[in-house]
C-alpha positions in Angstrom: 70.1 47.4 88.5 70.6 46.5 92.1 69.6 43.0 93.3 67.4 43.0 96.4 69.7 40.5 98.2 72.6 43.0 97.8 70.7 45.7 99.6 71.5 46.1 103.3 70.2 48.4 106.0 72.7 50.6 107.8 73.7 49.0 111.1 75.5 50.4 114.1 78.6 48.5 112.9 78.7 50.2 109.5 78.1 53.9 109.2 79.0 56.1 106.2 81.9 58.4 106.6 80.9 62.0 107.4 82.2 64.5 105.0 83.1 68.1 105.6 84.9 70.2 108.2 84.6 69.0 111.8 82.5 71.1 114.1 84.4 73.8 115.8 87.1 74.0 113.2 87.5 77.5 111.8 87.6 78.2 108.1 90.5 80.0 106.5 88.7 83.4 106.1 88.0 83.5 109.9 91.7 82.7 110.7 93.0 85.3 108.3 90.7 88.0 109.6 91.8 87.2 113.2 95.5 87.5 112.2 95.0 90.6 110.2 93.3 92.4 113.1 96.2 91.8 115.6 97.7 95.0 116.8 101.4 95.7 117.3 103.7 98.6 117.9 105.8 99.1 114.8 107.5 101.8 112.8 105.1 103.2 110.2 106.8 102.5 106.8 105.5 105.7 105.3 106.0 108.3 108.1 108.7 106.5 110.1 107.0 107.1 113.4 106.2 104.4 116.0 102.5 103.6 116.0 100.1 100.9 117.1 98.9 99.3 113.8 97.0 96.2 112.8 98.7 93.7 110.4 96.3 94.8 107.7 97.4 98.4 108.2 101.1 97.4 108.1 100.7 95.5 104.9 98.7 98.3 103.2 101.3 100.9 104.3 104.1 98.8 102.9 102.3 98.5 99.6 101.9 102.2 99.6 105.6 102.7 100.3 106.5 100.4 97.4 104.1 102.2 95.1 105.6 105.6 96.1 109.1 104.1 95.2 107.9 103.4 91.6 106.6 99.8 91.8 103.8 99.7 89.2 102.4 96.4 90.4 102.0 97.8 93.9 100.3 100.9 92.5 97.9 98.7 90.4 97.1 96.6 93.5 96.2 99.8 95.5 94.0 101.1 92.7 92.2 97.8 92.3 91.6 97.7 96.1 90.4 101.2 96.3 88.3 101.4 93.1 87.9 97.8 91.9 89.6 96.3 88.9 88.6 97.7 85.5 86.0 95.9 83.5 87.2 94.4 80.3 84.2 94.8 77.9 83.9 95.3 74.2 81.3 97.5 72.7 80.0 95.9 69.5 77.7 98.0 67.4 76.3 97.1 64.0 76.1 99.7 61.3 72.8 99.3 59.5 74.4 100.5 56.2 77.1 97.9 56.1 76.2 94.4 55.1 76.9 91.6 57.6 78.4 89.3 55.1 80.5 90.2 52.1 80.3 88.0 49.0 
């Protein structure tokens, strides 16, 4: 238990350190979204034509190109992005006729 003579009030000389991100500093998600939305004139990896595409479009099209060339991991990533990853559940049913424990 703390002794009362050890307890001190905060003074202007001693202030606790402030935790957390400084004000005005952007978080990672905001920075990533900004960079993914930048537009540039590039050759479309699927059609081969010059187009103005965002970085997000360029990355997605390159994954599509890899999937079309037989990359199973790229195909799986596309399916998970489009339809969500499959749920891994187990259906457990109890048969009333079977005993739960066998002697």
